[in-house]
N, C-alpha and C positions, 0 to 999 in steps of 0.2 A: 805425380812426382810431390814430393812432401815439399810444404813451403816455410819451413824451420829454416832457419839461417844457425847455421852447424860452424862453430869457430875451427878454424883451419889446425888453432893449436892453442896451449892450454896459458893463459894469460897470469901472469903474475899478481897478484892483488897488490900494490905498493901501501898497505898498512897492518903494522903489526899490531896482535891483542895480546893484552897481557892483564893480570891479575889488578883488582883495585884493593889494597890492602886493609883499606880503611872498611869494605866491605866485608870483611873476616872477622871482623872486630865487633865490641859493645861500643855503643848501643844499638849498632847498626843490625848485626846478626838478631837480636831482638824484636827490633820492628819489623824484620824481614825474616822470618823464619825461613819460607821455603828456597831461599837463597843459600844453602848449604854450603857450594862451592865458590860463594862469594859471587861477584859483578868482573867483566872483563871492561878494558877502555881502549880502542884503536887510537896510535900515533902512525900516524896525521890525524887530526877529526876530533878524536876525543868522544871518539861515539862509543856511548855504554852499552852493553846487551848482556847476554848468559854466556857462560865460559863456552855453551857449547855452539853457540854459532862461531865463537871467535876461532876455537877449533877447528870449522869446516866454512870460513867466509869466502873465500875462495871458488867456491863451488860457485854462490852467489853472482859472483863478478863475473863467472864463467858460464852463467848459467843460459841456454841457447834461447834465443827470442825467436820470434814470428815475424814477419812484417803485419800479419793482418791483426797482433795482440794488442788488446788495449789495456792500460794500465793506469790502475786508479792509486797516486800517492800521498799520504798525508802523515801529518804525525798523528799518533794514538788517538781515539774519542774525537777528531774532529771532523765527522761525517763519512767517514771510510764505509759502514754497510749502507748505511744510505743511498751513497753516491754510487759505488760496487753494485748496489740491487738494481737501478734505474739505467746505468752503462750495459748491463746482465741484458736488462728488459729490452730495451731498445735493439741492443745489437741483434735478439734474437726474437724482434717482431712482435714483442710485446704478447711473447708466450705464457701468459700468466698461472696455465695450469701445469706446465713445468716448474715456473719458479716457486709454487706452493707445496710440490710434491716433493723437488729435492733441494736438502740443505745449501743455503747461500757457501757453506764454507767448501763445498764440495763442488756447484756452481763457477763459482768466483773466489779461487780461495786466496789468503794471504801468503804472498812466498816466504816470509821470515818467520812466521810462529812454529812452524816445525822443528827451528832451534830456538822457541823461546823458555825452553826448558827439557829436563829429562821425562817429559809428559808421556811419549808411545809405552815406557816401559809401567805406567797402571793405567792404564786407558784399559776400558773394558775391548771385548772383539767389535761391538759395534761402533763405537767410538774410533776404533784402529781404523776402520773400512773408511771414514771419512776424515781423517789426520791429512792436512794438507801436505803432504810429502813433495821435494821436487821431481822425485822421480812416477809419482800420478800427472803431477803440473805438466812434465812431459808426454803424458799421454794424451792430455785432454785435447776433443776436437778444437778444432777454428772454426770460427774466432774466439778466444780466449781470452778473458776478461780478469785482468790478477790484481792484485795489492799490493803494497808492499810502506811498511814505513820506516825502509831503511832510505840513511841517506844517498844520493845520485853519485856518490863516487863508490861506493860499495856495492853499485848494480851495474851491469854489464856497460860499459862505457860507451859503446853502440846505442841504446836504449831508445834514446831521442830521436836520434837520427833515421830510425825503423822503426818505431810505433807511433801512434795514439799516447798521448801521456795525459791524465786530467789528476791537476793538482789540486787539492782541496788543504785550504787555511783556514782554522778555526780560531778569533783571539783567546791569547794563552791566558785569562784568567779563566773562561770557561773552562777551555783544556786542562788546566792544573785540577779545577772541580771534579770533572767528569773524569779524570784520568786518576785521582785519588779513591774515590770511587769503585773502580774499576779493581785496584788493588784491593778495594775490600770483598769484594764480591768474589774474584778468580782467585783459588784457594793456594796455584803456583805464584802467586804475585804478591800473596798477601799482605797487605801492612796493619801493624796493629800500634800504629801512633796514632795521631792528632792530625787535624789539616794541616794544623801551623804548621809542624813539625815536618810533614810531607811537602808542601810549598816553599821549604828551606832547602830538600836535597834536590826537589825540580831546580832552583833558582841555581844550584851547586853544581845541576849536571852528577848528579850521583843517583838518579832512578834509569831501568832499562828505558833503549831507544831516543834517551838524549843525548847532545842538548837539542834544544827546543828551534833559537832561530836560526842557527846554520844552515837547516833544511830551508824551511820556508825561505829565507832569503835568497840561497842559490836559485830557488824555482821561481821565487818573484823575478830574479834576473835575468830570466830566459824567459818570461812569458809571452813574449812575441815569439819565440818560435811557432814555424806553421804547425809544429807536430805537437804543441803544448797550448792545454787549454789551463788557465790558474782560476780556480772559482773562489769564491768564501762563501764562509758556510753560514755566516751571518744576511746574505745574499738571498740563500736558497731558504733562508726563515722566513724572510722577509716578500719574498714572489717565488715560491719552486715554480708554478707555470715559465716564466721569464727563463728560468735556468734551464728546467726539462728542456727546451724549442735550443736553446744553447748547447745543452752539452748532443741533442741530435744533429744540428749542423753541423759541430765539430766532426761527430762519427760518421757525417755522410748520408743518413737516414733521414728520412720524411714520415712525419705521426700524422695521423688523424686528429680533429679535433677530440672526438669520442676517445682515442685512446692518449692523450694528453690529459684529456679530464681521468682518465683511471688510473693512470699514473700516478696522476695528483693524489688522488683518493686512498691509492695502495699506499706510498710511504706517510701518510699522516701519522702522526704518535701515536695515537690509540690504536690505529689501524696494525701500525707498524711491531707496537710492544707484544700483538697476541698473536701476531705471524709465526709459526714453529720454523719457518723454513729460516728466516733473519734473527729470533732472539735468541741463539743459541740454547733450543731445550734439549737438543739430544746432551750438550754437555753437561748442563744442568741436572737431568734426569741419572747421567754417570756419575754425579756426585765432584764432578770439578769445581761446582762451585759453593760458595756459602749462602745458606738459608736467607730468603729475605730482599735479595739481592734481583737487580733484572738488567741484564744487557743493556732493552732498549730503553732510557731513563725518561726525566724531560724533556732533554733537548732543546733548552730554552737559552735563547742568548741573554745575559743580564742575570745567571741564576749565580755569581759569583758574588753577589751584593747580600746575597743571603747566609754567603759562608765567613767570609772575609770580615777581620776586624780593621778598624782605622789604620792600626800600624801594622798590619801586613799589608793592607792595599799599599801606602804608602811605600814597603820596599818592594813591591810586584813592582808599582807605576816607574820608581827607580828605575829597576833590572830592563823595563821597555824601552824607559827611554834611553839608557845606554846603550841598549842592541840595536835600535832603531836609527842611534844616529847618523848620521850623510846618507838613510836610505828613505826614498819617497812614498814606502810600503807604508800605512795607515790601517789600522785597526777599529772597526767600531764594536765598543761591549756594551754597547745597550741600544735597545730598538722599540721606537713608541708603537710597532705592530709587528706580530708575527703570526705565522701561520701553523 
């Protein structure tokens, strides 16, 4: 008997998407040449994404979930790959052989990247086989480890009451820098401007997967739900062993000391960046990224200090303070020691 939870009837998504006029005009269209159709914004919520997603958003809202699903939720470049690799290995008895042979995009796909662009039309046959479509996710064996950058209100409404959800939050300063390099690397997100311009678009919620704060604050508000594990990227950088144990306990799995040490070594940045299963080697070979970039970058907390001018840092500090007003959520933006 299947353990899928089938929707009795299709639920209507209470969000409507429409094109953002500015994204069809200069200077946006020159700075983001790949967005030939512009970007769309949902109302209510103001979530920004590709028009292809906007036309298919109801499919994600009605995506059939399973009781033994594990979902990794993040803003992009906030430890998504890191956490999903750990969760998949923990859920699969630390099967490193399978993890090293099968791309993470196949083992633990991101549910929303299949409508991030019209990339399937340009993909090679090899890449098409690994594209994480919703149909392929429906065929994955249980337990599935799925990930998403979508806000909770665009995902199945019963997700948290049904599945285990791990939310990872990264301080917005380092998230901006990493997201900037991601936009320089991936051709269908390509950005031709400088970091200061990019940060302004980020703050103004005119980039894909923005706005940043509502998704993080929504997750923080339900951090005590028994099916929710809220993690900070900075805690993972500070003491990955402690966070691995926390993830394992949350997933109901027991790890031996040897398995923990092997997991720690497996996800070290130096090893991770050379791991073809997680560093988008296939996508890079298929020509979907610009040369000279690595999907797994530094991963350092505090790298923003090497990029922000004092003026930009001041604007971002004011933006953070405004958005965190009334919340007890605090971000760590520097670490004395990190692994």
